[in-house]
PAGUKE-72306 format. One record per residue: residue number from 1; z, y, x of N, C-alpha, C in turn; residue in three letters. Coordinates in nm, 4 decimals, decimal comma. Layout:
BEGIN
+-----+----------+----------+----------+----------+----------+----------+----------+----------+----------+--------+
| num |      n.w |      n.v |      n.u |     ca.w |     ca.v |     ca.u |      c.w |      c.v |      c.u | residu |
+-----+----------+----------+----------+----------+----------+----------+----------+----------+----------+--------+
| NUM |        Z |        Y |        X |        Z |        Y |        X |        Z |        Y |        X |    ala |
...
+-----+----------+----------+----------+----------+----------+----------+----------+----------+----------+--------+
***
This chain:
BEGIN
+-----+----------+----------+----------+----------+----------+----------+----------+----------+----------+--------+
| num |      n.w |      n.v |      n.u |     ca.w |     ca.v |     ca.u |      c.w |      c.v |      c.u | residu |
+-----+----------+----------+----------+----------+----------+----------+----------+----------+----------+--------+
|   1 |   7,5108 |   0,0267 |  -3,4052 |   7,4952 |   0,1662 |  -3,4631 |   7,3495 |   0,2733 |  -3,4191 |    met |
|   2 |   7,2686 |   0,2800 |  -3,4859 |   7,1626 |   0,3648 |  -3,4137 |   7,1617 |   0,5167 |  -3,4635 |    val |
|   3 |   7,1972 |   0,6335 |  -3,3922 |   7,2073 |   0,7544 |  -3,4333 |   7,0546 |   0,8219 |  -3,4033 |    phe |
|   4 |   7,0027 |   0,8878 |  -3,5174 |   6,8670 |   0,9386 |  -3,5353 |   6,8988 |   1,1012 |  -3,5226 |    leu |
|   5 |   6,8410 |   1,1394 |  -3,4387 |   6,8788 |   1,3401 |  -3,4113 |   6,8286 |   1,3823 |  -3,5347 |    pro |
|   6 |   6,8974 |   1,4642 |  -3,5807 |   6,8898 |   1,5722 |  -3,7156 |   6,8808 |   1,4870 |  -3,8406 |    gly |
|   7 |   6,9299 |   1,3567 |  -3,8327 |   6,9243 |   1,2956 |  -3,9703 |   7,0631 |   1,2575 |  -4,0167 |    lys |
|   8 |   7,1131 |   1,2856 |  -4,1012 |   7,2366 |   1,2428 |  -4,2006 |   7,2498 |   1,1066 |  -4,1570 |    ala |
|   9 |   7,3458 |   1,0284 |  -4,1384 |   7,3776 |   0,8841 |  -4,1187 |   7,3956 |   0,8375 |  -4,2602 |    gln |
|  10 |   7,3266 |   0,7298 |  -4,2817 |   7,3536 |   0,6709 |  -4,4127 |   7,4231 |   0,5487 |  -4,4292 |    lys |
|  11 |   7,4428 |   0,4907 |  -4,2974 |   7,5259 |   0,3763 |  -4,2790 |   7,6554 |   0,4088 |  -4,2291 |    lys |
|  12 |   7,7733 |   0,3488 |  -4,2430 |   7,9066 |   0,3914 |  -4,2015 |   7,9165 |   0,3343 |  -4,0492 |    pro |
|  13 |   7,9900 |   0,3886 |  -3,9603 |   8,0053 |   0,3408 |  -3,8443 |   8,1060 |   0,2338 |  -3,8529 |    met |
|  14 |   8,1044 |   0,1457 |  -3,7960 |   8,2095 |   0,0479 |  -3,7805 |   8,2822 |   0,0467 |  -3,6420 |    ile |
|  15 |   8,3988 |   0,0402 |  -3,6384 |   8,4990 |   0,0722 |  -3,5505 |   8,5784 |  -0,0769 |  -3,5134 |    thr |
|  16 |   8,5502 |  -0,1389 |  -3,3761 |   8,6077 |  -0,2440 |  -3,3450 |   8,7073 |  -0,2415 |  -3,2711 |    val |
|  17 |   8,8079 |  -0,2802 |  -3,3156 |   8,9433 |  -0,2584 |  -3,2076 |   9,0114 |  -0,3689 |  -3,2036 |    arg |
|  18 |   9,0642 |  -0,3934 |  -3,0678 |   9,1212 |  -0,5138 |  -3,0084 |   9,2573 |  -0,4665 |  -2,9815 |    asp |
|  19 |   9,3147 |  -0,3661 |  -3,0258 |   9,4476 |  -0,3107 |  -2,9816 |   9,5846 |  -0,4125 |  -2,9967 |    ser |
|  20 |   9,5856 |  -0,4850 |  -3,1264 |   9,6687 |  -0,5679 |  -3,1604 |   9,6772 |  -0,7039 |  -3,0546 |    gln |
|  21 |   9,5440 |  -0,7532 |  -3,0202 |   9,5652 |  -0,8502 |  -2,9262 |   9,5824 |  -0,8081 |  -2,7732 |    glu |
|  22 |   9,5479 |  -0,6843 |  -2,7718 |   9,5736 |  -0,6220 |  -2,6474 |   9,7381 |  -0,6252 |  -2,6061 |    ile |
|  23 |   9,7949 |  -0,5637 |  -2,7289 |   9,9585 |  -0,5360 |  -2,7030 |  10,0079 |  -0,6866 |  -2,7075 |    leu |
|  24 |   9,9609 |  -0,7803 |  -2,7794 |  10,0048 |  -0,9374 |  -2,7651 |  10,0251 |  -0,9664 |  -2,6119 |    val |
|  25 |   9,8984 |  -0,9851 |  -2,5658 |   9,8933 |  -1,0191 |  -2,4389 |   9,9839 |  -0,9239 |  -2,3319 |    arg |
|  26 |  10,0008 |  -0,8040 |  -2,3585 |  10,1048 |  -0,7110 |  -2,2450 |  10,2133 |  -0,7726 |  -2,2701 |    leu |
|  27 |  10,2633 |  -0,7688 |  -2,3914 |  10,4076 |  -0,8225 |  -2,4287 |  10,4119 |  -0,9765 |  -2,3688 |    arg |
|  28 |  10,3268 |  -1,0635 |  -2,3594 |  10,3622 |  -1,1778 |  -2,3197 |  10,3751 |  -1,1825 |  -2,1646 |    gln |
|  29 |  10,2843 |  -1,1142 |  -2,1184 |  10,2813 |  -1,0466 |  -1,9735 |  10,4253 |  -1,0125 |  -1,9222 |    ala |
|  30 |  10,5036 |  -0,9210 |  -2,0050 |  10,6124 |  -0,8630 |  -1,9619 |  10,7033 |  -0,9653 |  -1,9769 |    leu |
|  31 |  10,7193 |  -1,0670 |  -2,0644 |  10,8124 |  -1,1475 |  -2,0453 |  10,8242 |  -1,2112 |  -1,9317 |    glu |
|  32 |  10,7297 |  -1,2590 |  -1,8725 |  10,7265 |  -1,3214 |  -1,7120 |  10,7073 |  -1,2269 |  -1,6086 |    ser |
|  33 |  10,7173 |  -1,1298 |  -1,6080 |  10,6770 |  -0,9834 |  -1,5132 |  10,7976 |  -1,0154 |  -1,4356 |    ala |
|  34 |  10,7708 |  -0,9839 |  -1,2975 |  10,8643 |  -0,9710 |  -1,1891 |  10,9082 |  -0,8154 |  -1,1880 |    gly |
|  35 |  10,9759 |  -0,7935 |  -1,1082 |  11,0471 |  -0,6378 |  -1,0781 |  10,9085 |  -0,5346 |  -1,0314 |    pro |
|  36 |  10,8505 |  -0,5824 |  -0,9743 |  10,7252 |  -0,5133 |  -0,9127 |  10,6103 |  -0,4751 |  -1,0185 |    ala |
|  37 |  10,5885 |  -0,5733 |  -1,1072 |  10,5071 |  -0,5729 |  -1,2136 |  10,5610 |  -0,4876 |  -1,3523 |    glu |
|  38 |  10,6707 |  -0,4934 |  -1,3725 |  10,7592 |  -0,4542 |  -1,4765 |  10,6946 |  -0,3206 |  -1,5091 |    arg |
|  39 |  10,7190 |  -0,2165 |  -1,4508 |  10,7088 |  -0,0611 |  -1,4783 |  10,5527 |  -0,0571 |  -1,5233 |    ser |
|  40 |  10,4603 |  -0,1155 |  -1,4459 |  10,3158 |  -0,0855 |  -1,4546 |  10,2918 |  -0,1482 |  -1,5819 |    gly |
|  41 |  10,3310 |  -0,2599 |  -1,6262 |  10,3036 |  -0,3339 |  -1,7622 |  10,3814 |  -0,2535 |  -1,8674 |    leu |
|  42 |  10,4916 |  -0,2041 |  -1,8641 |  10,5411 |  -0,1189 |  -1,9657 |  10,4880 |  -0,0075 |  -2,0089 |    glu |
|  43 |  10,4376 |   0,0565 |  -1,8864 |  10,3377 |   0,1889 |  -1,9293 |  10,2168 |   0,1474 |  -1,9878 |    his |
|  44 |  10,1543 |   0,0438 |  -1,9342 |  10,0536 |  -0,0040 |  -2,0144 |  10,0724 |  -0,0488 |  -2,1841 |    ala |
|  45 |  10,1870 |  -0,1010 |  -2,1656 |  10,2270 |  -0,1155 |  -2,3391 |  10,2329 |  -0,0129 |  -2,3906 |    thr |
|  46 |  10,2988 |   0,1235 |  -2,3368 |  10,3243 |   0,2342 |  -2,4237 |  10,1674 |   0,2867 |  -2,4399 |    asp |
|  47 |  10,0763 |   0,2905 |  -2,3670 |   9,9445 |   0,3476 |  -2,3730 |   9,8838 |   0,2877 |  -2,4983 |    ile |
|  48 |   9,8890 |   0,1188 |  -2,4909 |   9,8330 |   0,0443 |  -2,5957 |   9,8805 |   0,0610 |  -2,7320 |    ala |
|  49 |  10,0065 |   0,0808 |  -2,7235 |  10,0705 |   0,1032 |  -2,8627 |  10,0395 |   0,2391 |  -2,9134 |    glu |
|  50 |  10,0281 |   0,3391 |  -2,8250 |   9,9844 |   0,4889 |  -2,8766 |   9,8333 |   0,4892 |  -2,9264 |    ala |
|  51 |   9,7562 |   0,4014 |  -2,8618 |   9,5988 |   0,3857 |  -2,9133 |   9,5996 |   0,3210 |  -3,0226 |    thr |
|  52 |   9,6817 |   0,1865 |  -3,0473 |   9,6623 |   0,1359 |  -3,1564 |   9,7217 |   0,2090 |  -3,2879 |    ala |
|  53 |   9,8089 |   0,2976 |  -3,2660 |   9,8675 |   0,3969 |  -3,3811 |   9,7472 |   0,4896 |  -3,4187 |    ala |
|  54 |   9,6555 |   0,5101 |  -3,3542 |   9,5384 |   0,6162 |  -3,3789 |   9,4732 |   0,5695 |  -3,5129 |    leu |
|  55 |   9,4103 |   0,6523 |  -3,6038 |   9,3268 |   0,5996 |  -3,7174 |   9,1738 |   0,5876 |  -3,6455 |    ala |
|  56 |   9,0956 |   0,5099 |  -3,7078 |   8,9884 |   0,4760 |  -3,6482 |   8,8949 |   0,6050 |  -3,6410 |    asn |
|  57 |   8,9017 |   0,7004 |  -3,7289 |   8,8213 |   0,8177 |  -3,6960 |   8,8379 |   0,8798 |  -3,5673 |    glu |
|  58 |   9,0134 |   0,8823 |  -3,5055 |   9,0277 |   0,9481 |  -3,3868 |   8,9743 |   0,8548 |  -3,2643 |    gln |
|  59 |   8,9709 |   0,7246 |  -3,3138 |   8,9117 |   0,6222 |  -3,2040 |   8,7628 |   0,6629 |  -3,1731 |    val |
|  60 |   8,6848 |   0,6979 |  -3,2929 |   8,5498 |   0,7109 |  -3,2723 |   8,5210 |   0,8328 |  -3,2278 |    arg |
|  61 |   8,5897 |   0,9384 |  -3,2712 |   8,5956 |   1,0744 |  -3,2083 |   8,5904 |   1,0633 |  -3,0281 |    lys |
|  62 |   8,7158 |   0,9938 |  -3,0161 |   8,7347 |   0,9822 |  -2,8411 |   8,6001 |   0,9348 |  -2,7865 |    gly |
|  63 |   8,5546 |   0,8084 |  -2,8268 |   8,4499 |   0,7440 |  -2,8002 |   8,3360 |   0,8381 |  -2,7468 |    trp |
|  64 |   8,2930 |   0,9125 |  -2,8967 |   8,1632 |   1,0085 |  -2,8668 |   8,1954 |   1,1155 |  -2,7809 |    val |
|  65 |   8,3125 |   1,1414 |  -2,7846 |   8,3344 |   1,2625 |  -2,6701 |   8,3122 |   1,1889 |  -2,5240 |    arg |
|  66 |   8,3967 |   1,0896 |  -2,4842 |   8,3584 |   0,9942 |  -2,3738 |   8,2040 |   1,0014 |  -2,3237 |    gly |
|  67 |   8,1314 |   0,9448 |  -2,4481 |   8,0006 |   0,9452 |  -2,4011 |   7,9314 |   1,0596 |  -2,3873 |    ile |
|  68 |   7,9467 |   1,1662 |  -2,4645 |   7,8806 |   1,3100 |  -2,4304 |   7,9509 |   1,3660 |  -2,2979 |    leu |
|  69 |   8,0548 |   1,3475 |  -2,2483 |   8,1224 |   1,3885 |  -2,1215 |   8,0420 |   1,3062 |  -2,0054 |    lys |
|  70 |   8,0320 |   1,1884 |  -2,0247 |   7,9540 |   1,1171 |  -1,9224 |   7,8198 |   1,1572 |  -1,9063 |    ala |
|  71 |   7,7541 |   1,2077 |  -2,0159 |   7,6136 |   1,2529 |  -2,0241 |   7,5899 |   1,4015 |  -1,9662 |    ala |
|  72 |   7,7068 |   1,4591 |  -1,9575 |   7,7118 |   1,5803 |  -1,8746 |   7,6967 |   1,7124 |  -2,0099 |    gly |
|  73 |   7,7237 |   1,6308 |  -2,1132 |   7,7248 |   1,7391 |  -2,2461 |   7,8584 |   1,8169 |  -2,2656 |    ala |
|  74 |   7,8458 |   1,8989 |  -2,3342 |   7,9551 |   1,9878 |  -2,3826 |   8,0230 |   1,9052 |  -2,5140 |    asp |
|  75 |   8,1402 |   1,8507 |  -2,4831 |   8,1897 |   1,7396 |  -2,6170 |   8,3086 |   1,8359 |  -2,6867 |    ala |
|  76 |   8,3304 |   1,9841 |  -2,6717 |   8,4238 |   2,0377 |  -2,7149 |   8,4377 |   2,0600 |  -2,8557 |    glu |
|  77 |   8,2906 |   2,0644 |  -2,9196 |   8,2597 |   2,0774 |  -3,0607 |   8,2642 |   1,9761 |  -3,1353 |    gly |
|  78 |   8,2983 |   1,8699 |  -3,0658 |   8,2927 |   1,7044 |  -3,1595 |   8,4062 |   1,6917 |  -3,2068 |    thr |
+-----+----------+----------+----------+----------+----------+----------+----------+----------+----------+--------+
***
């Protein structure tokens, strides 16, 4: 996706998400996890489930805010 300063975007932004695949793999890892790994994998699964439940628009906004923050820009208005 190319962003042109000051220009309205004419093409839709596509969101690529691997959330479901990540959840499958985390759940598979939980099946064989030992006690030392279980707590961390359960926490990771909870985070992945919450992320998978987000609408594409929310995912895109989070991505843009992260890019702006990393660049030192104020992302509060986005």
